[in-house]
N, C-alpha and C positions, 0 to 999 in steps of 0.2 A: 504494500500500500504506500502511495506517495502522498506526502503532506505538503502543504504550502511552505515555501521557503522565501528568503529575500529575492531569489531569482524567478519566482513564479510571476507570470504576467498579470498586469492589471485586469486584462480581459478575462483571464481564468478566475481571478478572485471575484469579479463582479458576476460571473456566471453561476456562482454558488450562493443561494439566498442567505445562508447563515453568515458567509464571509462578507457578502455585500452589506448585511445589516451591521456587522462589526465596523466597517468603514464608515457607514452613514452615521453611526452613533458617535464614533470617535472624531471623524473629520467630515461633517455633513457637506462641506463645500468642495470636497476633493473631486467628485465626479463632474463638477461644473468647470473645472480648469480646462483650458484649451488643450494643454498637453495630454490630459487624460482622455479627452474626447477624440483627439486626432491620433493618439498613439496607444491603443490598448495593448500593444506588444511590449510596452515599457515594463521593466521588472518592478514589482511592488516595493522592494526594499529601496531602490534608488529613488522612486517617486516620493516615498515617505521621507527620505533623507532631504530631498529638495524642498518639500513643502513644510516639514516640521523641524528640520535640523537633524544632522547626523547623530548628535549626542543627546537628543531630546528623549527623556524617559518614556514619553507617550509613543514614540516610534518603536522602541524596544518592546513595550507592552503590547502594542498592536501586532507586531510580528510574532510574539510569543503566543498570542491568542489564535492567530491564523495557523500557526504550526500544529495546532490541535486538530485542524480540519484537513480533509482529503483534497488534494489538488487533482482536478479532473483531467489535467494534461497527461496523456499516456506517453510515458517515456519509451523510446524505441528499444527493441530488444535485438540481441545479436542473432544473426542467421546461422544455421548449422554449417559447419565446415564441409566443403565438397571433397569427395574422394578424388585422388590423383591417379592417373594412369602412367604407364612407362612408355617411352618411345619404342617403336617396333625395331626389330633387328636391322632392317634396312635404314631406318632413320638414325639409329645409333652409329652405323658405319659412315654416314655422310655428315655427321656433326663436325663443325670446324670453328676455329677461333681466329679472329682478325684483330690485329693490334698494330700501332705504328712502330717503326723500328727506332725512332728517336723522338725526343720531346725535350721540353725545358722545365726547370723548376717553376712552380707556381702556375703551371698551365695544366688543365685537366688532361689526363690520359684516358682515352676511351677504348674499351675492349668490347667486341661484338661476338656473340655466339650464334651461329646459324645452324638450325636443324631442319632441313627441307621437309615440308609436309607436316611439321609438328606444331603449327601455329596455335591450334586450340589447346594443346597440352601446355605450351609455354605460357599462355595467359594465366593458367592456374599455378604454374611454377612460382611466379612472383608472389602470389598470395601466400604460398606455403613458406616463403622466406628461407628456404634451405640451400639455395644456390649462392655461392660466394666467390668473389674474386679476391685472391690473396696476392699481394705484391710484396716481394722480398728484395731488399737491396743487399748486395753482397760486397765484401771487402771495403768497408767504410771506416773512416777514422772516428775515434771516440768523440772528437770535437763536433763532427757532423751528427753523431747520434743525439747530442744535446739539442740540436735544432730541428729534430725530426717532426715536431708537431705533437699535439696532445693525443691524437688517436693512434700513434705509432707504438708498436711493441718493440723495444730496443733489444730485448733478448740478451744473448751472451755477447759480451764485448771482447772476448779473448780470441775470437776467430770465427770464420764461417759467416753465417747469416747474421746481420747486425740490426736491420730495421725491417719491420714487417707491419703491414696494415691490411685490414680486410674490409671489404664493402659487399653489400648484397646487390644482386642483379635486379634489373627492372625489365619488364616486357615492353618492347618498343612498338613493333608492328610486324605483320606477316609472320615469318618464321624466325624472328630475331629476338634474342635477349641482349642486353647491354649492361655494362658496368663502367663506372668512372672512379679514378682515384687521383688525388692531388699530390704529386711528389714535391717535397720540400728540401730534398737533398739530391745532389747530382750523383751519378754513378750508373752502374749496370743493375737493372731491376729484372727479376724473374717473375713472371705472371702465371697464375694457375687458377683455373676455374673448375670447381668441383661441386658436387651435390645434386647434379641432374640425374634422376633415377636411371640406372642401367647404362649410363654414359660414362666412359672412362674420363678421368681428369684431362683437361685441355690446357696446353702450356704455350707460352710465347716469351720473348725477351724484348726489352726496350732500353736504349741508352738515354739517360736523362742528363742534359747539359745544364750549366749554370743559368740562372734567371737572366732574362733580357734586361737591358737598360731601362730603368724606370719601373720595373716590376718588383714590388715589395712584399707580395704574398697576402694572405688573408688577415683580416683584423680580428684581434682577440682582446680580452681584458687581461692585462698584465700588471700586477702590483697596484690594482685599483684604478688603472687608466687604460684607455684604448691604445693599441699599438699594432702595427703590422708585424708579420712573422719575422722580418729582418730587424725589428727594433724601432723602425721609424714611427714616431708618435702620430696619432690620428685623432683629429677633432672633428666630430660629425657636424658638417655644415650642409644640411639637407634641404630638400624641397619636396613637394607633394604633387603627384599626378596619379590619383587613385586608379583610373580606368584607362590609362593611355594605351595599354597593350590590347584593349578591346576596340580601338578605333581602326579606321582604314589605313592602308599602307602609307598614303600621303601624309596623314596626320602623324603617324609614328615617325616618319622621316623628319618632319618639321620639329617634332619634339626632340629628337636626337641632335639636330642641328642647333636648336636653341640651347640645349644642355652643354654642347661643346664649348660655348663661349660664356657660360653662366657663372662658373666658379664653384658650383655645388659639387660635393663629393658623395652625396647619398640621395637616393630617390625612394620615397615611400610610395608603394604601389600594391594593388590587389592582384591576386591570382584569379579569384572568382569575379565575374562581372558585378557591377554595382548598380542598384536601382535606387535613385534618390533624386532630389530636386535638380533640375537642369541636366539630368543624366538618365534618360528613360529609353534610349535606343537599344535595340537588340544587338548583342555581340556577334562577331563573325563566327566564333566557335567558343566552346567552353571545355573544361577539363574532362567531361564525360561524353561519350557518344550518345546520340539521340536514339531513343527506343520507340518513338512515335511522334505524331504531329503536335502534341501539346507541349507547352514551354516548360512543363515540369515532368516530362516523360524522358527518363534517362536510363541507359544501361549502366547500372551502378557497378558492374563488374568489368567495364570496358572503358579505358581511358582513351581520349581522342589524341592520336599521335600528331595530327596536324596542329592542334592547339599547342601541344607541348613543344613542337618544333619552333613555333613562333615565339613562345615564351622564352625558350633557350636562346634564340637568336637575339631577342631584346636584351637579355642579361649579358650576352657576349658583347653586344654593341655598347652597353653601358660600361662594361669592363674596359673596352678600348678607350673610353673617355676618362677612365680613372674614377668611375662612379659606382658606388655600392648599390645593389638592388635590395632595398629593405622590403622583403616580401611578406605581405599580409596574408596569412594562411587561411583565416576565417574572418567573416564579418557579417553583421546582421542585415545589411541593406540589400535585400534579396527578394526576388519574386519567382525564382526558378527552383526553389527547394533545397538549395545548397546549405542554407543556415539550419536546416532541420534534418540533416542526414542521420542515419542510424549510426551508433558507435562503431560498428564494424566497417562501415563505409568511411567514416571519419578516419579511422586508423589506416585503412588501405590507401586512401587518398594521400594522407600525410606521409606514409612510408614511400609511396611512389614519387612524390614531389622531392623529398629529401634525398632519395637515392639518385634521382636525376640531377639535382642541382648542387648537392653538397660539395662536389669537386670543383665548382666554380669559386675562385678566390674572392670575388666581389659580391658575396651573398651575406645578408643578415636574415634572421627569422623573426618576424613579428607574429606571435601566436594568434593575435586577433586585433582588430580595430574595434574599440569600445566593447570589450569582452562581456560586460555585464548585460548588454542587450541581446546576447545570444542565450536566450532564456531556456533552451533545451539542455544547456550544459551547466553542470554544477562545478564547484571548485575541485572536486575529485576528478572530474573529466579533464579539466585543464592540467592537473598534475599528471594524469595518464598521458595526455597528448604531448606535454612538454618532455616527458621522459622518453617518449618514442622518438622525438627529434634528436635528443642526445644520443640515444642508442644507434640511430641510423646515420649520424653525422660524425665521422672520425676526425674531421678537420677542426671541429670545435668553434663554429661560427657563433657570434653573439645571438642571444635569445632574449626577447622582451615581450611583455604583454601590455597592450595599450588600454587605457580605461576611459570611461566617460564621467563617472562620479568620483570614485576614490581610487587611489593607486592600488594595483595588484600587489599582493604580498611578495615583494622581490627578494625576501630573505630565503625563498625556496632555493635549494642547491642547484637546480637546473636553470634558474634565471640568472643571466649574466649582468643585467643592468636594469635600471628603472626607466621604463618608457611611459611618459606621463603626458596627459592632456590637462592643461590649466596653467596656472602661474599668474597670468594677467599682469596687473599693475605692480604686483609685489613679486616679480619674477625672481629677483635675486634671493629674497628670503625663502621662497618656495624651494628653490634649488638647494639651499643650505639645509632646509628641513628634511627634504627627501634623502640627501646624502647622509645626514646624521642618523636618520631613521633606519636606513637599510645598509649603509656601509658599502655601497656599490656606485659605479658611475651612473650619472643621471643624463638622460636625453629628453628634452621637452619636445615631443613629437607633434604637439598641436597646441598652439597658444592664441589662435585667432589669425585671420587671413587678411592681407591687404586686398581691398576690393570695394565693390559698390553694390553688393547684393542687399536684399531687404533684411536678411538675417543678421543679428547682432554680431555673430562670429565671423561674418563675411564682409565687413565694411570698415575695417581699420584703415587709417591713413598710412601712407608709406612711412612717414616719420615714426608713428607708433609701432608699426611692424618692426622697423629697424631698432627702435629703442628696446623693445622686449628681447630681440635677438641678441643685441650687445650685452644687455644686463645678464642674460643667461650665460653667455660665453665668459664674461668677466668673472662669474662665480664658478667657472670650471665645468659647466654643462655642455653637452652637445645640443644643437638646436635644429629645428625643422621648420623652414619657411613655407608659406602657402600664399597663393594669389587667386582671387575670386572676382575679377572684373568680368561683368557680363559681356559676351560677344557672340554673335550668331555663329561664328566658326568654332566656338568652343571655349570653355573656361579652363584655364591651366590646371587648377586644383582637381578637376575631374578628367579632362580629356588630354591634357598636354597641349602641344602646338606651339604657341608663341607667348612669351612673357610680355605683358603690356604695362606692368607697373614700374616702380622706381626703386623699391627696397632691394631687389635682387642685385642690382649693380653695386650698391654699397656693401652688401654681404660679400661679394667677390673681392672688394677692397679690403674688408676685414680679414678675409682669408689670407691675403697677401701680408697683412700685418702679423698674423699668427706665424706664417712661414718665416718671417724675418726675425722672429724671436730666437734667442740663442739655441734653445733646444726644440723649438717648434711646437711648444705646448704652453698654454696659459693656465695658471692655477690660482685659486683664491688667495688673496694676500693674507698674511698672518694677522692676528688681532692687533689693532692699533692703527692699521693703515686704511680701514674703512671698507665697506661692502662694494664700493665702485672701483676698486683697484685689484688688478691681477698682477702676478709675478711670473717670471721664468728664471729660476735661480735667484741668487742674492744680489744680482747686479742689473736687474731689469724690472721696471715697473710700468704699468699702463693703467691710467685712471680715466674713466669715462664719466662725463658730467650730464649726459642725457639731455632732458629738456631744459635744464637750468642754463643760465647765461651769465656766469660771473665775469667780472672784468679782470680778475687776477686770481691766482692761487699760489700756494707755497708747496714745494716738493722738497724731499730730503734725500740727498744722495747718500747711500750707505756709508757708514764710518770707514775711513781709511781708503775710500775710493774716489775717483774723479769720473765724470761722465758728461754725456751730451743730453740736451733736453730738446724734445720736439713737440710742437703744437700741431695737433692733427684735427682737421675738419672732416668728421666722419660722413657728413652729407655731401660736401663738395669734393671729397676724396683728395685732399691735399695734405702734404706733410711739410712743415716748415721748421728747420732747426733754428732755435732761438738762443742757444747757449752751448758751449763746449768747454771741456776742461774744468768744469765747476765741481765744487764739493760742498758738503754740509747742507744747510737750509738755503733754498734758492727761491726768490719770488719770481713768478712767471706771469707776464701780462697776457690776458686773453681778450678776444675780440667782442665780448658781450653779446654772443649769439649762441643758440642751442646747438647740440650735437657735437660738442668739442671734446677732445681727449688730449691728455698730456702723457708723453712717454719719456722715461729716464733710461738711458743706456750707458752702463758703466764700461770703462776701458778694460 
């Protein structure tokens, strides 16, 4: 029996007379609210939090009373596992493996297994999860073992095989299975695929050369900060184009052209199509193959290879631009049935996506956009799904869970960082609060969008968009920009295409400032220097004044050091050195206009 929980929908609660009576007695005006009328799919816990306050005892009392009643929402059940057959003797004899003879570090190595005539069988092989590709690096130095990545088994370091990683295969199309792994150490690798019923292990070899110029490998959390595999610091400076992969080829091309000159290094994007305001068009294709004429009729056992080919190509193109694909795995804005899949379909979909894409170095996992609105999932489901991602991803890409009301519990061991919606005018304080609460890196993935939509979240000025971005960065967070100017050709936040605003140009300028810092990473200043100052080591300070417009300020060059002082106009994107070789306290004149910053660089 399932009882009401904070994740139960308002519609479900109102459908039960006793539950409706509890709401009408405790909050008689609740059902008259526009949000309640227009969004019966909202979770009752979040709606009560908004209307009553998250810490209001009345909210806790109502939820406790509702928990005594049965939720009529029928949770999906798992389907029975299907029996697997073995290939025929003829098919076994014709099985073959294809692999490249050479590759480079930080580039996916793809292996294909073809068994002619065995397509139907191979579709079932992926679900069983018993077929693996094992890649083994031989004759490697101990120093290389240390840089092998989190998913590598370094084994015996006295001789023989030194680094080994295993990944599971996925079914691609026709008679093909495929698997990919990401080498992070150069050398001679031996590849072995086994686990296919009645088929002898298949083997190949590949020589992996050092990484190409400018290739730094996947981003991970190291010592509480984001960094590439080669140690290069990474600050998330992202943007949002939720449904860009579901647009036509010309719009996708224009999106990539825009990103190429944007300065962004992360793109927040959905895998499933999105149904929401200004975004109601049907997608070209979706992750599952159609099973009928209706828009909710899918073959839940068959992934659409053409869709995944397009998704992979988009991820590759982003990688060529040095941009991480922050892939949103689930979201609630749906009319096709993907937000209500059964747990076994959720699991199979997730394993397929991670097996396909984990070997791409420019991937992050966002478990959900606004996870609380996926009301068929409980916290235990998110824990199960997050652990599936970890299990299937030997590379160890970052994993976050994006909220709408309150932050997801990022203390879970499988969550790498805080992915948060909110912050607003108190951005810096919110970043500090989240970092202190969870002890992990913070990325503000949604804080309002520059634009002119009627929605409050979609009509920030460019100046306010930039101010929030800067204040988050100064406090050591990663930030994700968005733009929502209405245009008949499409809105960047949904469709991609062309950026029409002004804040993105200034964010690119900020990225340049970060890269010019000694170590390429800004951290919150220690106590005493204020919330609007960031540091990079003990000889670099950057102070942002936001909307204030002082005529002067005083900076302190660290004791025993001399340095240069720059006045930075973050809006007009100029840097003016106003002093050099100075020490101690220095008075710095300012132009009495907003959006200024001051930088101290010690010799």
